[in-house]
DSSP file (Angstrom, degrees, kcal/mol; ACC not computed):
  #  RESIDUE AA STRUCTURE BP1 BP2  ACC     N-H-->O    O-->H-N    N-H-->O    O-->H-N    TCO  KAPPA ALPHA  PHI   PSI    X-CA   Y-CA   Z-CA
    1    1 A M              0   0    0      0, 0.0     0, 0.0     0, 0.0     0, 0.0   0.000 360.0 360.0 360.0 137.4    0.0    0.0    0.0
    2    2 A P        -     0   0    0      0, 0.0     3,-0.1     0, 0.0    68,-0.1  -0.274 360.0-155.3 -61.7 140.3    1.3    3.4   -0.9
    3    3 A S  S    S-     0   0    0     66,-0.8     2,-0.3     1,-0.3    67,-0.2   0.909  78.5  -2.7 -78.1 -47.1    2.8    5.5    1.9
    4    4 A E  E     -A   69   0A   0     65,-1.6    65,-2.7     2,-0.0     2,-0.3  -0.997  66.5-126.0-147.9 138.8    2.1    8.9    0.1
    5    5 A W  E     +A   68   0A   0     -2,-0.3    63,-0.3    63,-0.2     2,-0.3  -0.705  43.7 171.7 -81.3 138.9    0.8    9.9   -3.2
    6    6 A I  E     -A   67   0A   0     61,-1.9    61,-0.7    -2,-0.3     2,-0.4  -0.828  35.9-102.3-140.3 175.3    3.2   12.2   -5.0
    7    7 A E  E     -E   24   0B   0     17,-1.1    17,-2.7    -2,-0.3     2,-0.4  -0.892  37.3-172.0-102.3 135.8    4.1   14.0   -8.2
    8    8 A V  E     -E   23   0B   0     -2,-0.4     2,-0.5    15,-0.2    15,-0.2  -0.985  19.5-150.4-130.0 137.7    6.8   12.5  -10.4
    9    9 A R  E     +E   22   0B   0     13,-2.8    12,-3.3    -2,-0.4    13,-1.9  -0.933  34.5 173.5-101.0 130.7    8.5   13.8  -13.5
   10   10 A C  E     -E   20   0B   0     -2,-0.5     2,-0.5    10,-0.3     7,-0.1  -0.899  37.5-106.5-136.9 162.7    9.5   10.8  -15.6
   11   11 A Y  E     -E   19   0B   0      8,-3.4     7,-1.8    -2,-0.3     8,-1.5  -0.775  34.7-174.5 -84.5 130.6   11.0    9.8  -19.0
   12   12 A S        +     0   0    0     -2,-0.5     4,-0.2     5,-0.2    -2,-0.0  -0.956  16.2 153.2-130.9 114.3    8.4    8.4  -21.3
   13   13 A G  S    S-     0   0    0      2,-0.7    -1,-0.1    -2,-0.4     4,-0.0   0.636  80.0  -8.7-100.1-103.7    9.5    7.0  -24.6
   14   14 A H  S    S+     0   0    0      2,-0.0     2,-0.3     1,-0.0    -2,-0.0   0.669 140.2  24.7 -76.5 -15.7    7.4    4.3  -26.3
   15   15 A T  S    S-     0   0    0      0, 0.0    -2,-0.7     0, 0.0     3,-0.4  -0.947  92.8 -94.2-139.5 163.3    5.3    4.0  -23.1
   16   16 A Y  S    S+     0   0    0     -2,-0.3    -4,-0.1     1,-0.2    -5,-0.1  -0.492 101.1  17.6 -76.7 146.9    4.4    6.3  -20.2
   17   17 A A        +     0   0    0     -2,-0.2    -1,-0.2     2,-0.1    -5,-0.2   0.924  68.2 151.5  63.9  51.0    6.5    6.1  -17.0
   18   18 A Q  S    S-     0   0    0     -7,-1.8    -6,-0.2    -3,-0.4    -2,-0.1   0.854  73.1  -2.3 -78.2 -33.0    9.5    4.3  -18.3
   19   19 A E  E    S-E   11   0B   0     -8,-1.5    -8,-3.4    28,-0.0    -1,-0.3  -0.902  70.8-123.7-160.5 126.3   11.9    5.9  -15.7
   20   20 A P  E     +E   10   0B   0      0, 0.0   -10,-0.3     0, 0.0     3,-0.1  -0.472  24.9 176.1 -70.3 142.7   11.5    8.4  -12.9
   21   21 A R  E     -     0   0B   0    -12,-3.3    11,-2.7     1,-0.5     2,-0.3   0.655  65.0  -7.1-116.2 -29.3   13.7   11.5  -13.1
   22   22 A A  E     -EF   9  31B   0    -13,-1.9   -13,-2.8     9,-0.3    -1,-0.5  -0.975  58.6-159.0-160.9 159.4   12.5   13.6  -10.2
   23   23 A F  E     -EF   8  30B   0      7,-2.4     7,-3.0    -2,-0.3     2,-0.5  -0.994  16.5-132.7-145.5 151.6    9.7   13.7   -7.6
   24   24 A V  E     +EF   7  29B   0    -17,-2.7   -17,-1.1    -2,-0.3     2,-0.4  -0.924  29.9 174.1-106.1 123.5    8.0   16.2   -5.4
   25   25 A W  E >   - F   0  28B   0      3,-2.8     3,-1.5    -2,-0.5   -19,-0.1  -0.985  66.7 -13.8-135.9 121.3    7.7   15.1   -1.8
   26   26 A R  T 3  S-     0   0    0     -2,-0.4    -1,-0.1     1,-0.3     3,-0.1   0.887 130.0 -50.3  54.2  43.6    6.4   17.2    1.0
   27   27 A G  T 3  S+     0   0    0      1,-0.2     2,-0.4    -3,-0.0    -1,-0.3   0.432 118.8 102.4  81.0   1.5    6.7   20.4   -1.0
   28   28 A Q  E <   -F   25   0B   0     -3,-1.5    -3,-2.8     2,-0.0     2,-0.4  -0.943  64.2-135.0-119.9 138.5   10.3   19.7   -2.1
   29   29 A E  E     -F   24   0B   0     -2,-0.4     2,-0.4    -5,-0.2    -5,-0.2  -0.770  20.9-168.2 -94.2 136.3   11.6   18.5   -5.5
   30   30 A Y  E     -F   23   0B   0     -7,-3.0    -7,-2.4    -2,-0.4     2,-0.3  -0.980  16.1-134.2-123.7 132.0   14.3   15.8   -5.5
   31   31 A A  E     -F   22   0B   0     -2,-0.4     2,-0.7    -9,-0.2    21,-0.5  -0.628  26.4-116.3 -79.8 142.6   16.3   14.6   -8.5
   32   32 A V        -     0   0    0    -11,-2.7    19,-0.2    -2,-0.3     3,-0.1  -0.731  31.6-174.9 -77.9 115.7   16.6   10.9   -8.9
   33   33 A E        -     0   0    0     17,-2.7     2,-0.3    -2,-0.7    18,-0.2   0.727  63.3 -11.6 -86.5 -24.4   20.4   10.3   -8.5
   34   34 A G  E     -B   50   0A   0     16,-1.2    16,-2.7    -3,-0.1     2,-0.6  -0.942  56.8-126.5-172.4 151.2   20.4    6.7   -9.4
   35   35 A I  E     +B   49   0A   0     -2,-0.3    14,-0.2    14,-0.2     3,-0.1  -0.927  20.5 179.8-107.7 119.8   18.1    3.7   -9.8
   36   36 A E  E    S+     0   0A   0     12,-2.8     2,-0.3    -2,-0.6    13,-0.2   0.810  70.4   1.3 -86.9 -32.6   19.1    0.7   -7.7
   37   37 A R  E     -B   48   0A   0     11,-1.4    11,-2.7     2,-0.0     2,-0.4  -0.984  56.4-167.1-157.7 142.5   16.3   -1.6   -8.9
   38   38 A A  E     +B   47   0A   0     -2,-0.3     2,-0.3     9,-0.2     9,-0.2  -0.996  22.3 150.8-131.7 138.0   13.4   -1.6  -11.3
   39   39 A W  E     -B   46   0A   0      7,-2.2     7,-2.8    -2,-0.4     2,-0.4  -0.948  34.8-119.6-154.6 173.0   10.6   -4.2  -11.4
   40   40 A R  E     -B   45   0A   0     -2,-0.3    -2,-0.0     5,-0.2     7,-0.0  -0.976  20.6-175.5-125.6 137.5    7.0   -4.6  -12.4
   41   41 A E  E >   -B   44   0A   0      3,-2.2     3,-1.0    -2,-0.4    -2,-0.0  -0.731  47.3 -93.4-116.6 170.9    4.1   -5.7  -10.2
   42   42 A P  T 3  S+     0   0    0      0, 0.0    -1,-0.0     0, 0.0    -2,-0.0   0.851 125.6  50.3 -57.3 -34.0    0.5   -6.3  -11.3
   43   43 A A  T 3  S-     0   0    0      1,-0.3    19,-2.5    19,-0.1    20,-0.5   0.715 125.7 -76.5 -77.2 -19.7   -0.5   -2.7  -10.4
   44   44 A G  E <   -B   41   0A   0     -3,-1.0    -3,-2.2    17,-0.2    -1,-0.3  -0.914  67.4 -28.5 149.3-175.5    2.4   -1.2  -12.4
   45   45 A P  E     -B   40   0A   0      0, 0.0    15,-2.3     0, 0.0     2,-0.3  -0.287  47.7-163.6 -74.1 154.9    6.1   -0.4  -12.5
   46   46 A R  E     -BC  39  59A   0     -7,-2.8    -7,-2.2    13,-0.2     2,-0.3  -0.963   5.1-170.7-135.9 150.4    8.2    0.1   -9.4
   47   47 A W  E     -BC  38  58A   0     11,-2.6    11,-3.1    -2,-0.3     2,-0.7  -0.995  18.1-148.5-142.5 135.7   11.7    1.6   -8.8
   48   48 A R  E     -BC  37  57A   0    -11,-2.7   -12,-2.8    -2,-0.3   -11,-1.4  -0.938  37.4-179.9 -99.3 118.7   14.0    1.8   -5.8
   49   49 A V  E     -BC  35  56A   0      7,-2.8     7,-2.4    -2,-0.7     2,-0.4  -0.852  28.0-131.8-125.7 154.0   15.9    5.1   -6.3
   50   50 A R  E     +BC  34  55A   0    -16,-2.7   -17,-2.7    -2,-0.3   -16,-1.2  -0.839  37.9 147.6 -99.6 141.9   18.5    7.2   -4.6
   51   51 A S  E >   - C   0  54A   0      3,-1.0     3,-2.1    -2,-0.4   -19,-0.1  -0.931  65.1 -84.7-156.7 176.5   18.0   10.9   -4.0
   52   52 A A  T 3  S+     0   0    0    -21,-0.5     3,-0.1     1,-0.3   -20,-0.1   0.715 127.6  60.8 -63.6 -18.1   18.9   13.7   -1.5
   53   53 A A  T 3  S-     0   0    0      1,-0.4    -1,-0.3     3,-0.0     2,-0.2   0.492 119.1-110.3 -82.4  -4.4   15.8   12.4    0.4
   54   54 A G  E <   -C   51   0A   0     -3,-2.1    -3,-1.0     2,-0.1     2,-0.5  -0.681  58.5 -28.1 106.5-165.7   17.5    9.0    0.8
   55   55 A T  E    S+C   50   0A   0     -2,-0.2    17,-1.8    -5,-0.2     2,-0.3  -0.791  71.5 165.7 -91.2 126.0   16.6    5.7   -0.8
   56   56 A V  E     -CD  49  71A   0     -7,-2.4    -7,-2.8    -2,-0.5     2,-0.5  -0.891  35.7-121.8-134.5 163.6   12.9    5.4   -1.6
   57   57 A T  E     -CD  48  70A   0     13,-3.1    13,-2.2    -2,-0.3     2,-0.4  -0.947  25.1-164.4-107.2 127.1   10.6    3.2   -3.6
   58   58 A L  E     -CD  47  69A   0    -11,-3.1   -11,-2.6    -2,-0.5     2,-0.4  -0.910   8.8-175.8-109.4 139.9    8.5    5.0   -6.3
   59   59 A G  E     -CD  46  68A   0      9,-2.1     9,-2.4    -2,-0.4     2,-0.6  -0.991  19.9-147.3-136.7 144.6    5.5    3.2   -7.9
   60   60 A Y  E     - D   0  67A   0    -15,-2.3     2,-0.9    -2,-0.4     7,-0.2  -0.956  11.8-153.1-109.5 118.5    3.2    4.1  -10.6
   61   61 A D  E  >> - D   0  66A   0      5,-3.2     5,-1.6    -2,-0.6     4,-1.4  -0.817   6.5-165.4 -92.2 108.0   -0.4    2.7  -10.1
   62   62 A E  T  45S+     0   0    0    -19,-2.5    -1,-0.2    -2,-0.9   -18,-0.1   0.860  84.7  51.4 -65.7 -37.3   -1.7    2.3  -13.7
   63   63 A A  T  45S+     0   0    0    -20,-0.5    -1,-0.2     1,-0.2   -19,-0.1   0.870 119.0  36.7 -69.3 -36.1   -5.4    1.9  -12.6
   64   64 A E  T  45S-     0   0    0      2,-0.2    -1,-0.2    -3,-0.1    -2,-0.2   0.596  99.6-136.5 -87.3 -12.9   -5.3    5.1  -10.5
   65   65 A D  T  <5 +     0   0    0     -4,-1.4     2,-0.3     1,-0.2    -3,-0.2   0.945  65.8 119.8  50.8  51.5   -3.0    6.9  -12.9
   66   66 A A  E   < - D   0  61A   0     -5,-1.6    -5,-3.2   -59,-0.0     2,-0.3  -0.986  59.0-132.7-145.8 152.4   -1.1    8.1   -9.8
   67   67 A W  E     -AD   6  60A   0    -61,-0.7   -61,-1.9    -2,-0.3     2,-0.3  -0.755  21.0-170.6-103.4 151.3    2.4    7.9   -8.3
   68   68 A W  E     -AD   5  59A   0     -9,-2.4    -9,-2.1    -2,-0.3     2,-0.4  -0.955  10.6-145.9-139.1 160.0    3.3    7.0   -4.8
   69   69 A L  E     -AD   4  58A   0    -65,-2.7   -65,-1.6    -2,-0.3   -66,-0.8  -0.963  10.1-174.6-127.5 142.7    6.4    7.0   -2.6
   70   70 A E  E     - D   0  57A   0    -13,-2.2   -13,-3.1    -2,-0.4     2,-0.2  -0.997  29.4-119.1-134.8 131.1    7.4    4.6    0.2
   71   71 A L  E     - D   0  56A   0     -2,-0.4   -15,-0.2   -15,-0.2     2,-0.2  -0.491  34.0-116.1 -67.9 135.8   10.5    5.1    2.4
   72   72 A A              0   0    0    -17,-1.8   -17,-0.1    -2,-0.2    -1,-0.1  -0.479 360.0 360.0 -73.0 143.0   12.9    2.3    2.1
   73   73 A S              0   0    0     -2,-0.2    -1,-0.1   -17,-0.0   -17,-0.1   0.449 360.0 360.0 -93.9 360.0   13.5    0.2    5.2
């Protein structure tokens, strides 16, 4: 379950949401500094990314057409 719904800027080539580039969390924008892991779940794609906010998981829920963030444990 998503921790928080957020806004994400992403690269979209042949499909939407191919790779996150930046996200806005709690009023601050963070650049994605690196992608540690990318995978797909039934609801949509997921990425574990590094940023100035730390390591977080970003997910795109295709049915909701919305992005969410979860802090990495």
